[in-house]
C-alpha positions in Angstrom: 0.1 -0.1 0.1 2.7 2.3 0.8 4.4 1.8 -2.5 0.9 2.6 -4.5 0.5 5.7 -2.4 4.1 6.9 -3.6 3.3 6.0 -7.1 0.0 8.0 -6.7 1.8 10.9 -5.3 4.4 10.8 -8.0 1.7 10.6 -10.7 -0.1 13.6 -9.1 3.2 15.8 -9.5 4.4 14.3 -12.7 1.4 13.0 -14.7 -1.4 15.6 -13.5 0.6 19.0 -12.2 3.5 17.9 -14.9 5.8 19.8 -12.4 9.7 19.7 -13.0 12.7 20.5 -11.1 12.7 24.1 -9.5 8.9 24.5 -9.8 6.8 25.8 -6.6 4.3 23.7 -5.2 1.3 24.6 -3.0 -0.6 21.8 -1.1 -4.1 22.1 0.2 -5.8 19.4 2.4 -6.9 18.2 5.8 -5.1 17.3 8.9 -6.5 13.8 8.8 -4.4 13.0 5.6 -1.2 14.5 6.6 0.6 11.4 6.3 -0.3 11.4 2.5 0.6 15.1 2.4 4.0 14.1 3.9 4.4 11.5 1.0 3.6 14.2 -1.6 6.3 16.5 0.0 9.0 13.7 0.0 8.1 12.9 -3.6 8.3 16.5 -4.6 11.6 16.8 -3.0 13.1 13.9 -5.0 12.1 15.7 -8.1 13.9 18.9 -7.0 11.1 20.8 -5.9 12.1 22.3 -2.7 9.6 25.5 -2.6 6.8 23.9 -1.0 4.0 25.6 1.1 0.8 23.9 2.6 -2.5 25.1 3.9 -3.8 22.5 6.4 -7.6 22.5 7.4 -8.5 21.4 10.7 -12.3 20.2 10.4 -12.6 19.3 14.2 -11.7 22.7 15.2 -13.7 24.4 12.5 -16.8 22.6 13.5 -16.2 23.7 16.9 -15.9 27.2 15.7 -19.5 26.7 13.9 -21.0 25.3 16.9 -19.8 27.9 19.6 -19.0 31.0 17.6 -21.0 33.8 15.8 -20.5 34.7 12.1 -17.8 37.5 12.7 -15.9 35.3 15.2 -15.7 32.4 12.7 -14.5 34.7 9.8 -12.1 36.2 12.1 -10.3 33.1 13.1 -7.2 32.2 11.4 -8.5 28.8 11.0 -10.9 30.1 8.3 -8.2 32.3 6.4 -7.9 31.5 2.7 -6.1 34.6 1.5 -2.9 32.5 1.0 -4.4 31.3 -2.1 -4.0 34.8 -3.6 -0.3 35.0 -2.5 0.6 31.5 -3.7 -1.1 32.4 -7.3 0.6 35.7 -7.5 3.9 33.9 -7.0 3.3 31.2 -9.4 2.8 28.2 -7.3 1.1 25.2 -8.6 -2.0 24.3 -6.5 -2.6 20.8 -5.6 -6.0 20.4 -3.7 -6.5 17.0 -2.0 -10.1 16.3 -1.6 -10.9 14.1 1.3 -14.7 13.9 1.8 -16.2 13.7 5.3 -20.1 13.1 4.5 -22.5 14.5 7.1 -19.5 15.8 9.2 -21.2 19.3 9.7 -24.7 17.9 10.0 -25.3 19.8 13.2 -24.2 23.1 11.9 -26.7 25.6 10.6 -26.5 25.3 6.8 -26.9 29.0 6.5 -24.0 29.7 8.7 -22.1 27.2 6.6 -23.1 28.9 3.4 -22.4 32.5 4.7 -18.9 31.6 5.6 -18.3 29.8 2.3 -19.4 32.9 0.5 -17.0 35.1 2.7 -14.2 32.6 1.7 -14.8 32.8 -1.8 -14.9 36.5 -1.7 -11.5 36.7 -0.1 -9.8 34.5 -2.9 -11.1 36.2 -5.9 -7.6 37.2 -7.0 -6.8 33.4 -6.9 -9.7 32.6 -9.1 -8.8 35.2 -11.6 -5.5 33.3 -12.1 -7.3 30.0 -12.3 -10.1 30.8 -14.7 -7.6 32.5 -16.9 -5.4 29.4 -16.9 -2.4 31.5 -15.4 -1.6 28.8 -12.9 -1.3 25.0 -12.8 -3.8 23.3 -10.4 -5.2 20.1 -9.7 -7.8 18.5 -7.4 -7.5 14.9 -6.5 -8.9 12.5 -4.0 -7.3 11.0 -0.6 -9.2 8.5 1.4 -10.2 9.0 5.2 -11.9 6.8 7.9 -15.1 9.1 7.9 -15.5 8.8 4.1 -14.8 4.9 4.0 -17.4 4.5 7.1 -19.9 6.4 4.8 -19.3 4.1 1.7 -18.9 0.8 3.3 -20.3 0.9 6.9 -16.7 0.3 8.2 -13.4 2.0 8.3 -11.7 -0.1 5.6 -9.6 3.0 4.3 -7.5 0.6 2.1 -10.6 -0.6 0.3 -11.1 3.0 -0.7 -7.5 3.5 -1.7 -7.7 0.5 -3.8 -10.9 2.0 -5.6 -9.1 5.1 -6.2 -5.9 3.4 -7.6 -8.0 1.3 -10.0 -10.0 4.3 -11.5 -6.8 6.5 -11.6 -5.0 3.9 -13.5 -2.6 3.8 -10.8 -2.1 -0.1 -11.0 -1.1 0.3 -14.8 2.7 0.0 -15.5 2.8 3.6 -16.6 -0.1 5.6 -15.5 1.2 8.8 -17.3 1.1 6.9 -20.7 -2.2 5.5 -19.8 -3.8 8.9 -19.0 -2.4 10.2 -22.2 -4.3 7.8 -24.2 -7.4 8.6 -22.4 -7.0 12.2 -22.5 -6.2 11.9 -26.3 -9.8 10.0 -26.8 -11.2 12.9 -24.8 -9.7 15.6 -27.0 -11.0 13.8 -30.3 -14.5 13.8 -28.6 -14.2 17.6 -28.0 -13.0 18.1 -31.6 -15.9 16.5 -32.9 -18.3 18.4 -30.9 -16.7 21.8 -31.8 -16.9 20.8 -35.5 -20.8 20.4 -35.4 -21.6 24.0 -35.1 -24.3 23.4 -32.5 -26.9 25.6 -31.4 -28.5 24.1 -28.5 -28.6 20.8 -26.7 -31.9 19.0 -25.9 -31.7 16.7 -22.5 -34.4 13.9 -22.0 -34.6 11.0 -19.7 -37.2 9.2 -17.5 -36.5 10.9 -14.4 -38.3 13.8 -15.8 -35.3 15.9 -17.1 -36.5 17.8 -20.1 -34.3 20.8 -20.9 -32.9 22.8 -23.9 -29.5 24.3 -23.2 -28.1 27.0 -25.8 -24.6 27.3 -26.7 -22.9 30.6 -27.3 -21.6 31.4 -30.6 -17.9 30.3 -30.7 -18.3 27.7 -28.1 -15.6 25.5 -27.5 -15.6 21.9 -25.9 -12.8 21.0 -23.9 -11.2 18.0 -22.0 -9.6 18.4 -18.6 -6.2 18.4 -20.0 -4.6 21.7 -20.9 -1.1 22.5 -19.6 -1.9 19.9 -16.8 -4.8 17.8 -15.9 -7.0 19.6 -13.5 -9.2 17.0 -12.2 -8.0 13.4 -11.2 -10.0 11.4 -12.4 -11.6 12.8 -15.4 -13.9 11.3 -18.1 -15.5 14.4 -19.1 -15.7 16.7 -22.1 -17.3 20.3 -21.1 -18.4 23.5 -22.3 -20.1 26.6 -21.1 -23.7 27.4 -22.3 -25.4 30.8 -23.1 -26.4 31.6 -19.6 -29.7 33.0 -21.0 -30.7 30.2 -23.2 -31.7 27.5 -20.7 -35.3 26.5 -20.5 -36.9 23.6 -18.8 -36.6 21.0 -15.9 -33.5 19.3 -14.9 -33.5 16.2 -12.0 -30.4 15.2 -10.1 -29.5 11.6 -10.7 -26.9 11.3 -7.6 -26.6 12.7 -4.2 -24.7 16.1 -4.1 -22.4 16.7 -1.2 -21.8 20.4 -0.5 -19.7 21.5 2.2 -19.7 18.0 3.5 -23.6 18.0 3.7 -26.1 16.1 1.2 -28.6 17.3 -1.0 -30.7 14.7 -2.5 -33.4 14.1 -5.2 -33.5 17.6 -6.3 -34.7 19.4 -9.4 -34.2 22.7 -10.9 -36.5 24.5 -13.2 -35.1 27.1 -15.6 -36.7 30.0 -17.6 -34.4 32.2 -20.0 -31.5 30.7 -18.0 -32.5 31.5 -14.4 -33.7 29.0 -11.8 -37.3 29.8 -11.1 -38.1 26.9 -8.9 -36.6 24.2 -7.3 -37.0 21.4 -4.5 -35.1 18.8 -2.7 -35.9 15.8 -0.6 -33.2 16.2 1.6 -31.1 19.5 1.8 -33.2 22.0 0.4 -31.8 24.8 2.7 -28.5 24.0 1.4 -29.5 24.0 -2.2 -31.0 27.4 -1.5 -28.0 28.8 -0.1 -26.1 27.6 -3.2 -28.5 29.6 -5.4 -28.4 32.6 -3.0 -24.7 33.1 -3.4 -25.1 35.7 -6.0 -27.2 36.3 -9.1 -25.1 34.1 -11.1 -25.2 31.2 -9.1 -29.0 30.9 -10.4 -27.7 30.5 -14.0 -25.6 27.5 -15.4 -22.0 27.8 -16.1 -21.2 24.4 -17.2 -22.4 21.4 -19.3 -20.2 18.2 -19.4 -20.8 15.1 -21.1 -19.7 11.8 -19.5 -20.4 8.2 -20.7 -22.9 6.3 -18.2 -20.6 3.4 -18.6 -17.6 5.2 -17.4 -15.0 3.3 -15.3 -16.2 5.2 -12.2 -19.9 4.3 -12.9 -19.2 0.6 -13.4 -17.8 0.5 -9.8 -21.5 0.9 -8.6 -20.3 3.1 -6.1 -21.8 6.6 -5.2 -18.8 8.2 -3.8 -20.4 11.1 -2.3 -17.4 13.3 -3.5 -18.2 15.4 -6.7 -14.7 15.0 -8.1 -15.7 11.1 -8.7 -19.3 11.3 -9.0 -19.1 13.9 -11.7 -17.1 11.7 -13.8 -19.8 8.8 -13.4 -22.4 10.9 -15.0 -23.3 13.7 -17.2 -23.6 17.0 -15.2 -24.2 20.5 -15.1 -22.9 23.3 -12.9 -24.4 26.4 -11.6 -22.3 29.3 -11.3 -19.0 30.4 -13.1 -18.3 29.8 -16.6 -14.9 29.0 -18.0 -13.3 31.4 -20.2 -11.5 28.8 -22.2 -14.9 27.4 -23.3 -15.5 30.2 -26.0 -13.0 31.4 -28.9 -10.6 33.9 -27.5 -12.1 33.6 -24.2 -8.9 33.8 -22.2 -8.1 37.1 -23.7 -11.4 38.7 -22.6 -12.5 40.4 -19.5 -15.5 39.6 -17.4 -17.8 42.1 -19.1 -16.9 41.1 -22.5 -17.6 37.3 -21.7 -20.9 38.3 -20.1 -21.9 39.9 -23.3 -21.2 36.6 -25.3 -23.4 34.7 -22.9 -21.1 33.4 -20.4 -22.0 33.5 -16.6 -20.0 35.0 -13.8 -20.3 34.0 -10.0 -18.4 33.3 -7.1 -19.8 29.7 -6.9 -19.3 26.8 -9.3 -21.2 23.6 -8.0 -21.5 20.6 -10.3 -24.6 18.4 -10.1 -25.3 15.1 -11.5 -28.1 14.4 -14.2 -26.7 11.3 -16.1 -28.9 8.1 -16.3 -29.0 5.0 -18.3 -31.7 6.4 -20.6 -30.5 9.8 -21.2 -30.7 11.1 -24.6 -28.9 14.3 -25.7 -29.9 15.9 -29.1 -27.6 18.7 -30.8 -29.7 21.0 -32.7 -27.2 22.5 -35.3 -27.1 25.9 -36.6 -28.6 24.9 -39.9 -31.6 23.4 -38.2 -30.7 19.8 -38.5 -30.6 17.4 -35.5 -27.9 15.0 -34.4 -28.0 12.6 -31.4 -24.8 12.9 -29.5 -25.7 10.7 -26.5 -28.2 7.7 -26.4 -28.7 5.2 -23.6 -26.5 7.4 -21.6 -23.3 6.9 -23.8 -21.7 9.1 -26.4 -22.3 9.0 -30.0 -19.5 10.1 -32.3 -20.8 9.8 -36.1 -19.4 11.1 -39.4 -20.7 14.8 -39.1 -21.8 14.7 -42.7 
């Protein structure tokens, strides 16, 4: 297990962030995974990366703050300070965010208080977000197991079982994970190029859950894979673009639980008119869903559409990971909130006002949620009025565009 953890750590540094000797590294993670953070640091130093900074979060102490302090005291605590993100971005560090889910950990905490603090933290890292959205820094989000997560999935604290699932999904058991992911990313890039060649006007989603929605794409849209200067999500199975925020009409139903701020939102739906969410409900977590939508005006509009095969390797595990990083790559998904500048021609050279004018969305928030099902059908309506089915029975179809 130790050998595989080191292989995983090495892959995150070389295969995902694509770091070299002399680069600078900023690691974000929980204290409960500090053993793996230390492995990352050791592997980075072997590569000749010695300028390493960390931001360690302490969920136990942070939860105590939420339960015993008021809002002003919470945001004033050094435990909640995120401004180091801005400093690291300014100084050219590569960001490695280690996602280690703790489902229901904050269930005793007022969800509105959680949301209010989260909004404050996002406001304080706007400079970092600018660097990230403009592609000016390298960044990656990858998962690390913990006992809370294992118990939530398996009913016991078999962390090694969760590690082995992650190793399988992330191709760490391959002889050469970097080569294996290069092949996978090549296939996803081909899929994105096909979609970009179609000259799509809008996408129509339909399934038996009740999803029936039309999503317009902006002129000059670009589908992307998660592989640019580096792989930003590990694992990744998606191609994605940003929609025209004002051309979304209809209703979408979630197909998997969404964990937000370590709290669940289950069996929810959203209704859109002219892009904006005008109605919604959830069987569990409606107040948390409301807090997302209330972040700012942009959080009520879509910022991303992503296409993922229902028969993806993650989906085939039949595990709902309760972690967006994994569950979004087992299912077609959408995202409320911020768009991606790289998802429109010339977007990385544009300011927010220019992007908004072209139909993209701006928000402090970006929350992926899952809508893919075995019977999902997506039809692309092309600019010439013709139609082409691009997903059927939950899986992608790539035909001769003629």
